LOZAFI-781578 format. One record per residue (C-alpha): y, x, z; residue in one letter. Coordinates in Angstrom, 2 decimals. Layout:
BEGIN
+---------+---------+---------+-----+
:      yy :      xx :      zz : res :
+---------+---------+---------+-----+
:       Y :       X :       Z :   A :
...
+---------+---------+---------+-----+
***
This chain:
BEGIN
+---------+---------+---------+-----+
:      yy :      xx :      zz : res :
+---------+---------+---------+-----+
:  154.19 :  -66.34 :  226.56 :   M :
:  157.01 :  -64.14 :  227.84 :   K :
:  157.61 :  -62.62 :  224.41 :   F :
:  157.63 :  -66.07 :  222.80 :   Y :
:  160.17 :  -67.37 :  225.31 :   Y :
:  162.42 :  -64.34 :  224.84 :   N :
:  162.26 :  -64.74 :  221.08 :   S :
:  163.29 :  -68.38 :  221.24 :   I :
:  166.19 :  -67.65 :  223.52 :   K :
:  167.45 :  -64.75 :  221.42 :   L :
:  167.14 :  -66.90 :  218.31 :   F :
:  169.26 :  -69.57 :  219.96 :   A :
:  171.84 :  -66.98 :  220.94 :   V :
:  171.94 :  -65.67 :  217.38 :   S :
:  172.46 :  -69.14 :  215.97 :   M :
:  175.29 :  -69.74 :  218.43 :   L :
:  176.96 :  -66.51 :  217.45 :   V :
:  176.61 :  -67.31 :  213.77 :   A :
:  178.86 :  -70.33 :  214.23 :   T :
:  181.56 :  -68.19 :  215.83 :   N :
:  181.39 :  -64.85 :  214.08 :   L :
:  182.61 :  -63.76 :  210.69 :   S :
:  182.08 :  -60.20 :  209.48 :   C :
:  184.71 :  -60.45 :  206.80 :   S :
:  188.05 :  -62.15 :  206.28 :   S :
:  186.61 :  -64.52 :  203.66 :   D :
:  185.85 :  -67.22 :  206.24 :   D :
:  189.11 :  -68.73 :  207.48 :   D :
:  187.55 :  -71.67 :  209.31 :   S :
:  188.23 :  -72.24 :  213.00 :   S :
:  185.39 :  -72.29 :  215.51 :   S :
:  184.72 :  -75.21 :  217.81 :   I :
:  183.55 :  -72.73 :  220.45 :   N :
:  186.72 :  -70.67 :  220.60 :   G :
:  188.89 :  -68.52 :  218.36 :   P :
:  187.26 :  -67.15 :  215.25 :   E :
:  185.90 :  -63.63 :  215.63 :   V :
:  186.13 :  -61.22 :  212.73 :   T :
:  184.11 :  -58.13 :  213.54 :   A :
:  184.85 :  -54.81 :  211.85 :   P :
:  182.03 :  -52.81 :  210.31 :   D :
:  182.21 :  -50.12 :  212.99 :   T :
:  183.40 :  -49.71 :  216.58 :   Y :
:  187.04 :  -49.14 :  215.65 :   V :
:  189.71 :  -51.12 :  217.51 :   F :
:  193.40 :  -50.31 :  217.41 :   E :
:  196.72 :  -51.58 :  218.70 :   R :
:  199.90 :  -50.55 :  216.93 :   Q :
:  197.87 :  -48.16 :  214.79 :   G :
:  196.25 :  -46.22 :  217.66 :   E :
:  192.76 :  -46.55 :  219.07 :   S :
:  192.28 :  -48.69 :  222.15 :   T :
:  188.72 :  -47.41 :  222.67 :   V :
:  188.37 :  -45.14 :  225.70 :   S :
:  185.24 :  -43.96 :  227.54 :   F :
:  185.95 :  -40.38 :  228.57 :   G :
:  184.50 :  -40.89 :  232.04 :   G :
:  181.16 :  -41.98 :  230.60 :   Q :
:  180.98 :  -38.96 :  228.30 :   T :
:  181.73 :  -36.71 :  231.27 :   A :
:  178.86 :  -38.17 :  233.31 :   R :
:  176.44 :  -37.87 :  230.40 :   L :
:  177.46 :  -34.22 :  230.06 :   E :
:  176.97 :  -33.73 :  233.80 :   M :
:  173.45 :  -35.12 :  233.52 :   A :
:  172.70 :  -32.72 :  230.66 :   A :
:  174.07 :  -29.76 :  232.59 :   S :
:  171.99 :  -30.64 :  235.65 :   L :
:  168.92 :  -31.06 :  233.45 :   F :
:  169.42 :  -27.52 :  232.13 :   N :
:  169.88 :  -26.19 :  235.66 :   K :
:  166.49 :  -27.65 :  236.55 :   L :
:  164.93 :  -24.97 :  234.35 :   N :
:  166.28 :  -22.03 :  236.37 :   D :
:  164.54 :  -19.88 :  238.92 :   E :
:  165.66 :  -19.67 :  242.58 :   N :
:  168.26 :  -22.42 :  242.37 :   V :
:  170.54 :  -23.27 :  245.29 :   D :
:  169.80 :  -26.85 :  246.34 :   G :
:  173.27 :  -27.36 :  247.79 :   S :
:  174.76 :  -26.46 :  244.40 :   L :
:  172.60 :  -29.07 :  242.64 :   L :
:  173.72 :  -31.73 :  245.10 :   L :
:  177.34 :  -30.67 :  244.65 :   E :
:  177.00 :  -31.10 :  240.91 :   M :
:  175.36 :  -34.51 :  241.34 :   F :
:  177.47 :  -35.96 :  244.15 :   N :
:  180.85 :  -34.27 :  243.73 :   D :
:  181.06 :  -33.58 :  239.99 :   G :
:  181.86 :  -29.89 :  240.57 :   T :
:  179.97 :  -26.61 :  240.58 :   G :
:  179.03 :  -26.67 :  236.90 :   F :
:  178.86 :  -23.24 :  235.27 :   T :
:  178.57 :  -22.03 :  231.70 :   A :
:  175.74 :  -19.81 :  230.48 :   D :
:  176.37 :  -16.09 :  230.32 :   D :
:  176.45 :  -16.17 :  226.53 :   D :
:  178.64 :  -19.29 :  226.32 :   A :
:  181.48 :  -19.46 :  223.81 :   S :
:  185.05 :  -19.94 :  224.96 :   Q :
:  184.86 :  -23.54 :  223.78 :   Q :
:  181.79 :  -24.13 :  225.96 :   E :
:  183.48 :  -22.44 :  228.93 :   I :
:  186.53 :  -24.68 :  228.48 :   D :
:  184.28 :  -27.75 :  228.32 :   A :
:  182.61 :  -26.83 :  231.62 :   I :
:  186.01 :  -26.23 :  233.19 :   E :
:  187.13 :  -29.67 :  232.04 :   A :
:  183.95 :  -31.19 :  233.47 :   L :
:  184.59 :  -29.65 :  236.88 :   N :
:  188.17 :  -30.97 :  236.82 :   N :
:  187.35 :  -34.43 :  235.46 :   S :
:  187.20 :  -36.14 :  238.84 :   G :
:  184.04 :  -37.95 :  237.70 :   K :
:  180.87 :  -38.11 :  239.76 :   K :
:  177.30 :  -38.79 :  238.71 :   L :
:  175.74 :  -39.64 :  242.05 :   G :
:  178.00 :  -42.57 :  242.92 :   S :
:  177.25 :  -44.21 :  239.56 :   K :
:  173.48 :  -43.78 :  239.86 :   T :
:  171.66 :  -47.01 :  240.80 :   A :
:  175.04 :  -48.41 :  241.88 :   A :
:  173.71 :  -51.96 :  241.35 :   Y :
:  170.08 :  -51.19 :  242.16 :   G :
:  168.00 :  -50.92 :  245.30 :   H :
:  169.58 :  -48.73 :  247.97 :   E :
:  166.60 :  -46.36 :  248.05 :   S :
:  166.77 :  -45.33 :  244.38 :   V :
:  169.81 :  -43.06 :  244.44 :   Q :
:  168.52 :  -40.98 :  247.39 :   P :
:  165.14 :  -40.71 :  245.66 :   K :
:  166.75 :  -39.29 :  242.52 :   I :
:  168.96 :  -36.94 :  244.54 :   A :
:  165.79 :  -35.87 :  246.35 :   G :
:  164.32 :  -34.64 :  243.06 :   F :
:  167.10 :  -32.05 :  242.96 :   L :
:  166.39 :  -30.76 :  246.46 :   T :
:  162.67 :  -30.66 :  245.75 :   E :
:  163.20 :  -28.63 :  242.61 :   Y :
:  165.32 :  -26.07 :  244.44 :   A :
:  163.03 :  -25.74 :  247.44 :   N :
:  159.55 :  -26.21 :  246.00 :   S :
:  159.62 :  -25.48 :  242.26 :   V :
:  162.33 :  -22.94 :  241.47 :   S :
:  160.97 :  -20.64 :  244.19 :   T :
:  157.45 :  -20.64 :  242.75 :   N :
:  157.90 :  -19.55 :  239.14 :   F :
:  155.27 :  -16.79 :  239.39 :   I :
:  152.71 :  -18.96 :  241.22 :   V :
:  149.95 :  -20.61 :  239.20 :   D :
:  150.15 :  -24.34 :  239.89 :   A :
:  147.13 :  -26.30 :  241.01 :   S :
:  146.44 :  -29.51 :  242.92 :   A :
:  148.67 :  -29.45 :  245.97 :   G :
:  150.42 :  -26.22 :  244.93 :   I :
:  153.74 :  -26.04 :  243.06 :   A :
:  154.19 :  -23.46 :  240.34 :   G :
:  153.70 :  -22.64 :  236.68 :   R :
:  151.33 :  -24.04 :  234.10 :   I :
:  151.26 :  -21.95 :  230.93 :   A :
:  149.33 :  -22.81 :  227.79 :   T :
:  149.61 :  -21.76 :  224.17 :   T :
:  151.71 :  -24.90 :  223.47 :   S :
:  154.16 :  -24.90 :  226.40 :   R :
:  154.97 :  -23.60 :  229.86 :   T :
:  156.06 :  -26.02 :  232.57 :   V :
:  157.02 :  -25.65 :  236.22 :   Y :
:  155.77 :  -28.44 :  238.45 :   V :
:  155.79 :  -29.53 :  242.07 :   N :
:  152.65 :  -29.92 :  244.16 :   D :
:  151.88 :  -33.27 :  242.50 :   K :
:  152.19 :  -31.96 :  238.95 :   G :
:  155.71 :  -33.31 :  238.25 :   M :
:  158.18 :  -31.37 :  236.12 :   E :
:  161.32 :  -32.37 :  237.97 :   I :
:  163.86 :  -31.97 :  235.16 :   N :
:  162.01 :  -34.51 :  233.03 :   Q :
:  161.50 :  -36.95 :  235.90 :   V :
:  165.20 :  -36.66 :  236.79 :   F :
:  166.44 :  -37.27 :  233.24 :   A :
:  164.15 :  -40.19 :  232.43 :   K :
:  164.99 :  -41.84 :  235.76 :   S :
:  168.71 :  -41.71 :  234.86 :   L :
:  168.08 :  -43.61 :  231.63 :   I :
:  167.51 :  -46.65 :  233.78 :   G :
:  169.31 :  -45.83 :  237.02 :   A :
:  172.50 :  -44.66 :  235.31 :   L :
:  172.71 :  -45.97 :  231.75 :   V :
:  170.94 :  -49.35 :  231.97 :   M :
:  172.26 :  -50.03 :  235.47 :   D :
:  175.86 :  -49.38 :  234.46 :   Q :
:  175.64 :  -51.28 :  231.16 :   V :
:  173.53 :  -54.29 :  232.12 :   A :
:  174.57 :  -54.87 :  235.71 :   Y :
:  177.98 :  -53.23 :  235.62 :   G :
:  180.23 :  -53.09 :  232.60 :   Y :
:  178.66 :  -55.90 :  230.56 :   L :
:  178.31 :  -58.23 :  233.55 :   S :
:  180.50 :  -61.18 :  234.51 :   E :
:  182.17 :  -59.06 :  237.17 :   V :
:  183.53 :  -56.70 :  234.51 :   K :
:  183.94 :  -58.89 :  231.42 :   I :
:  183.89 :  -62.43 :  232.77 :   G :
:  186.74 :  -64.88 :  232.30 :   D :
:  188.35 :  -63.85 :  235.59 :   A :
:  188.94 :  -60.32 :  234.28 :   V :
:  192.35 :  -59.58 :  232.76 :   D :
:  192.34 :  -59.84 :  228.98 :   N :
:  195.97 :  -60.78 :  228.37 :   D :
:  197.22 :  -58.58 :  225.55 :   A :
:  200.56 :  -60.34 :  225.21 :   S :
:  202.39 :  -57.72 :  227.28 :   A :
:  200.75 :  -54.77 :  225.53 :   L :
:  203.37 :  -53.36 :  223.23 :   V :
:  202.67 :  -49.63 :  223.30 :   A :
:  200.31 :  -48.12 :  220.75 :   A :
:  196.77 :  -47.71 :  222.05 :   G :
:  197.17 :  -49.86 :  225.15 :   E :
:  194.13 :  -51.91 :  226.15 :   Y :
:  193.30 :  -54.79 :  228.45 :   T :
:  191.08 :  -54.36 :  231.51 :   T :
:  188.29 :  -56.32 :  229.83 :   M :
:  188.50 :  -54.28 :  226.62 :   E :
:  188.28 :  -51.09 :  228.63 :   H :
:  185.29 :  -52.26 :  230.67 :   H :
:  183.39 :  -53.15 :  227.51 :   F :
:  184.23 :  -49.74 :  226.02 :   D :
:  182.92 :  -48.04 :  229.15 :   E :
:  179.60 :  -49.81 :  228.69 :   G :
:  179.58 :  -48.66 :  225.07 :   F :
:  180.30 :  -45.12 :  226.24 :   G :
:  177.15 :  -44.87 :  228.34 :   Y :
:  175.13 :  -45.36 :  225.15 :   V :
:  177.24 :  -43.52 :  222.56 :   Y :
:  179.41 :  -41.21 :  224.64 :   G :
:  177.89 :  -38.04 :  223.20 :   Q :
:  177.89 :  -39.11 :  219.56 :   E :
:  180.18 :  -36.97 :  217.44 :   S :
:  181.29 :  -39.99 :  215.40 :   D :
:  180.99 :  -43.48 :  216.86 :   I :
:  181.70 :  -45.04 :  213.47 :   T :
:  178.28 :  -43.87 :  212.26 :   T :
:  176.42 :  -44.43 :  215.55 :   A :
:  174.55 :  -47.47 :  214.20 :   A :
:  172.22 :  -44.80 :  212.87 :   T :
:  171.76 :  -42.87 :  216.10 :   P :
:  171.77 :  -39.09 :  216.03 :   Q :
:  169.98 :  -38.93 :  219.37 :   G :
:  172.57 :  -36.64 :  220.94 :   N :
:  172.20 :  -35.90 :  224.62 :   G :
:  169.18 :  -36.26 :  226.88 :   I :
:  169.43 :  -39.88 :  228.04 :   L :
:  169.30 :  -43.31 :  226.41 :   F :
:  170.61 :  -42.44 :  222.96 :   N :
:  167.90 :  -39.82 :  222.45 :   K :
:  165.17 :  -42.40 :  222.97 :   Y :
:  166.96 :  -45.17 :  221.11 :   L :
:  166.61 :  -42.96 :  218.05 :   K :
:  162.88 :  -42.48 :  218.71 :   K :
:  162.12 :  -46.17 :  219.28 :   V :
:  164.23 :  -47.18 :  216.27 :   D :
:  162.21 :  -44.80 :  214.10 :   A :
:  158.80 :  -45.87 :  215.37 :   D :
:  158.23 :  -48.96 :  217.52 :   E :
:  161.29 :  -51.11 :  216.68 :   E :
:  162.86 :  -50.30 :  213.30 :   P :
:  166.34 :  -51.77 :  213.12 :   G :
:  166.81 :  -51.92 :  216.90 :   L :
:  169.62 :  -49.37 :  216.90 :   A :
:  171.60 :  -51.37 :  214.35 :   M :
:  171.13 :  -54.58 :  216.36 :   E :
:  172.48 :  -52.95 :  219.51 :   I :
:  175.41 :  -51.30 :  217.76 :   Y :
:  176.36 :  -54.46 :  215.84 :   D :
:  176.25 :  -56.48 :  219.06 :   A :
:  178.58 :  -53.97 :  220.72 :   F :
:  180.98 :  -54.24 :  217.78 :   V :
:  180.88 :  -58.04 :  217.69 :   A :
:  181.25 :  -58.32 :  221.46 :   G :
:  184.32 :  -56.08 :  221.48 :   R :
:  185.80 :  -58.03 :  218.58 :   A :
:  185.21 :  -61.26 :  220.52 :   A :
:  187.16 :  -59.84 :  223.47 :   I :
:  190.07 :  -59.03 :  221.19 :   V :
:  189.91 :  -62.55 :  219.74 :   A :
:  189.57 :  -64.15 :  223.18 :   G :
:  186.24 :  -65.83 :  222.40 :   N :
:  184.14 :  -65.76 :  225.57 :   S :
:  181.18 :  -67.55 :  223.95 :   T :
:  180.62 :  -64.82 :  221.38 :   V :
:  181.46 :  -62.10 :  223.91 :   R :
:  178.78 :  -63.27 :  226.34 :   D :
:  176.19 :  -63.85 :  223.63 :   A :
:  176.65 :  -60.35 :  222.23 :   Q :
:  176.52 :  -58.79 :  225.70 :   A :
:  173.18 :  -60.52 :  226.27 :   E :
:  171.85 :  -59.11 :  223.01 :   I :
:  172.92 :  -55.59 :  223.97 :   V :
:  171.25 :  -55.76 :  227.38 :   K :
:  167.97 :  -57.32 :  226.29 :   T :
:  167.61 :  -55.10 :  223.24 :   K :
:  168.41 :  -51.92 :  225.19 :   M :
:  165.66 :  -52.84 :  227.64 :   S :
:  163.06 :  -52.62 :  224.86 :   L :
:  163.64 :  -48.87 :  224.64 :   V :
:  162.58 :  -48.38 :  228.26 :   I :
:  159.59 :  -50.71 :  227.95 :   L :
:  158.30 :  -48.98 :  224.82 :   H :
:  158.71 :  -45.46 :  226.17 :   K :
:  157.17 :  -46.23 :  229.57 :   A :
:  154.07 :  -47.69 :  227.94 :   A :
:  153.93 :  -45.09 :  225.17 :   G :
:  154.04 :  -42.06 :  227.44 :   Y :
:  151.38 :  -43.54 :  229.71 :   L :
:  149.09 :  -44.14 :  226.72 :   R :
:  149.66 :  -40.61 :  225.41 :   E :
:  148.96 :  -39.13 :  228.84 :   A :
:  145.77 :  -41.17 :  229.11 :   A :
:  144.52 :  -39.79 :  225.78 :   I :
:  145.18 :  -36.22 :  226.88 :   K :
:  143.62 :  -36.81 :  230.30 :   R :
:  140.44 :  -38.15 :  228.70 :   A :
:  139.98 :  -35.06 :  226.51 :   A :
:  136.90 :  -32.96 :  227.10 :   A :
:  139.16 :  -30.00 :  227.92 :   E :
:  142.45 :  -31.12 :  229.42 :   V :
:  145.61 :  -29.30 :  228.38 :   N :
:  147.42 :  -29.87 :  231.66 :   Y :
:  150.83 :  -28.78 :  230.41 :   A :
:  150.72 :  -31.37 :  227.63 :   E :
:  149.11 :  -34.05 :  229.79 :   Y :
:  151.65 :  -33.59 :  232.56 :   F :
:  154.52 :  -33.53 :  230.06 :   H :
:  153.71 :  -37.05 :  228.88 :   D :
:  153.01 :  -38.31 :  232.39 :   L :
:  156.20 :  -37.14 :  234.06 :   Y :
:  158.22 :  -38.64 :  231.21 :   E :
:  156.26 :  -41.84 :  231.78 :   G :
:  157.00 :  -41.63 :  235.51 :   Y :
:  160.75 :  -41.51 :  234.89 :   G :
:  160.63 :  -44.44 :  232.49 :   F :
:  158.57 :  -46.45 :  234.99 :   I :
:  161.24 :  -45.82 :  237.63 :   L :
:  163.76 :  -47.05 :  235.03 :   S :
:  161.93 :  -50.36 :  234.51 :   L :
:  163.65 :  -51.95 :  237.51 :   Q :
:  166.99 :  -51.64 :  235.68 :   F :
:  165.90 :  -53.52 :  232.55 :   T :
:  167.31 :  -56.95 :  231.71 :   Y :
:  165.30 :  -59.85 :  230.28 :   D :
:  166.33 :  -63.12 :  228.63 :   A :
:  166.61 :  -64.76 :  232.05 :   D :
:  169.03 :  -62.11 :  233.30 :   G :
:  166.40 :  -60.47 :  235.52 :   M :
:  164.71 :  -57.08 :  235.40 :   S :
:  161.28 :  -57.07 :  233.79 :   Y :
:  159.91 :  -55.38 :  236.93 :   F :
:  161.24 :  -55.70 :  240.46 :   S :
:  161.94 :  -52.71 :  242.67 :   H :
:  158.77 :  -53.39 :  244.68 :   S :
:  156.66 :  -53.68 :  241.53 :   E :
:  158.02 :  -50.36 :  240.28 :   V :
:  157.41 :  -48.76 :  243.66 :   D :
:  153.80 :  -49.92 :  243.55 :   A :
:  153.31 :  -48.34 :  240.13 :   M :
:  154.92 :  -45.08 :  241.21 :   L :
:  152.76 :  -45.03 :  244.33 :   S :
:  149.65 :  -45.11 :  242.15 :   I :
:  150.91 :  -42.07 :  240.22 :   L :
:  151.87 :  -40.20 :  243.40 :   E :
:  148.79 :  -40.95 :  245.50 :   S :
:  146.57 :  -38.09 :  246.62 :   G :
:  147.45 :  -34.96 :  244.68 :   D :
:  149.52 :  -36.98 :  242.26 :   G :
:  149.13 :  -36.32 :  238.55 :   F :
:  146.20 :  -33.98 :  239.17 :   W :
:  144.15 :  -36.90 :  240.49 :   D :
:  144.99 :  -39.52 :  237.91 :   R :
:  142.39 :  -40.88 :  235.51 :   T :
:  142.77 :  -42.19 :  231.98 :   A :
:  141.72 :  -45.64 :  233.20 :   N :
:  144.52 :  -45.72 :  235.78 :   E :
:  147.11 :  -44.73 :  233.21 :   L :
:  145.91 :  -47.28 :  230.67 :   N :
:  145.98 :  -49.94 :  233.40 :   Y :
:  149.65 :  -49.19 :  234.11 :   L :
:  150.49 :  -49.09 :  230.40 :   A :
:  148.95 :  -52.51 :  229.90 :   A :
:  151.19 :  -53.95 :  232.63 :   Q :
:  154.26 :  -52.74 :  230.76 :   V :
:  152.99 :  -53.79 :  227.33 :   E :
:  152.45 :  -57.34 :  228.63 :   A :
:  156.25 :  -57.65 :  228.81 :   K :
:  156.84 :  -56.69 :  225.18 :   L :
+---------+---------+---------+-----+
***
């Protein structure tokens, strides 16, 4: 019933938008719901011949997440350095074999003034950000110091098979994967759905008066907020004009948008991109009806990525767990990705403007995965049970 209701509401939104939105200049009619909106083919918006699109801060935070992810592969890591990178946006270093361009990029990151920690779960439950920061400390203290120890139930260390080698904590979690997948919800979805595409950031009370903007490339507050939401999704794309076909750059949302678009939801990436384009065009035109309708499409469609990946990784882990001879590196790999996506479920956004799962519901699911010796103790039946809860929302 939930899927049916969502479908009806999204259909109604689409019909409303159709009366307001023209994708070409052929339709010169005026809209009864506000100024006519003519959306460009791609996310290109200019004033006096220069781009008004700006999301450098979002790209910086996505790069910070990637750099931290890579650091969570190193041996004997300093926990205070990881927290500095997360909370202060400094302490990032280039690899020994880095090019000068890469060194310059790291230098710029350290001097950007941007911070990852303060933007993580900024609109979510107060316990989520400390939990994610805690993953960093746990990696430094319990995983990076045990690279030569063979992991087993209750013991952190290494699991090496012919297919992969992973380093896990005492519950079988590979922290870099848990950290990254948690940020897909706690950073990207939280900032887009409950931050930049919310009424607080793009509602009618936000400045969108372009009449005084005379310099090339100037933008209104509302235009900039919408661009910042766009940046959390596409901030690492090399060319945002072709991002409707995602390249999957980076380690967060865009990577998995590409996967879901290719498998579970063909065409999803185009729907999200087109809604971003139309929503931004509506802001330029001053049409709040189309703006809000397109923002709703972005938020509900983005949520499908998290739902699909949470359920999919749980199902894959269940299959591997049920095998006669369990490949623990492969089984754990699917399960800790699933864990991060489950944590992200509380930041999804449904057709009623609510998350598909509350913080307490997510906590209950995570508690099942963490109980006893964690992933070592889980059964295929438990994992399939959790997957079915997520699939019921699709």
